[in-house]
C-alpha positions, 0 to 999 in steps of 0.5 A: 798894222798898228795891232801887229806893232804892239808887242805880243805879250801886250796883245795877249793881255789886252785880249785876255781882258776882253775875252776872260773878264768882259765878254766871256769866262775864265774858262775860255780856251787859250786858242780863242784868246790867241785868236783875239790877240792875233797870236799863237798858243806857243806865244802865250806859253812862251810868255806865261808858261801856262793858262794859270800863268796867263791868268795870274799876269792878267790879274796882276795887271788889273790889281796894279791898276785897281790899287792905284785907282783906289788909292787916288780915291782915298787920297782925294779926301780928308774926310774919314767917312769918305775915305772909308767909302772911297772904294765905291767912287774908285770902283765907279772910276775903274769901270768907267775909265780903266779896265771894264769888267762884267763883275770882279775878275778876281771873284770870277777866277776864284769861283772858276779855278778851285785849285789855282797854281801857286802863282795864281793863288798869290795874286788872288790872295794879294787882292783879298788882303788889299781889300781887307787892309785898305778898308781896315786902314781907313776905318781905323781913322774913325772914333770906334772901339776895336770891336766896332771897327772890326765889325765895320770892316767886315760890313763894308767888305760885304757891301762891296762884295754885294755891289760886285755881285749886283753888277752881274744882274744890273747896270754898274751905276745903280749897283755901285750907288746902292753899295755905297749907300749901304756902306754909308748907312753902316758907317753912320750906324757904327758912329752913332753907336760909338 
């Protein structure tokens, strides 16, 4: 009975998290999501307009949680190197304590939806921009030339993306540890060259 006391919008988003990003794919039909939520397709359409609207809302919720988790990891240290690497402890915490996912919900959606609605594209673009901007902001605290900093931002971003892909094939913990180790080596190499 507690399930039915949860507002239908919340039940749909909760079911969407499980069905789309943990156990299934973004191509999962609306009726499967609705069945998992104990809701009807008209309820989904009334709250979100269409499936792209639903995906955008589900991703927006994930992005808001992820942004907070990552910012707390950055704020938890004064060490400039650890602030650059904070994306990895944040990913670890996100997977263990917040919104588990099989890999990156944003990457999965980007690959599965080649022509997203403007609403969906806006959320996907915001996630991409946040990744770049936060890594750039933390790298800017390191004593690097502009060129070296730009290269390191790209390299840390690639180490993060590789970690996300690795999570499809291996358990999260070793994937995240290897990604963090790789990014740390890249930061140390950049600092050694400066």
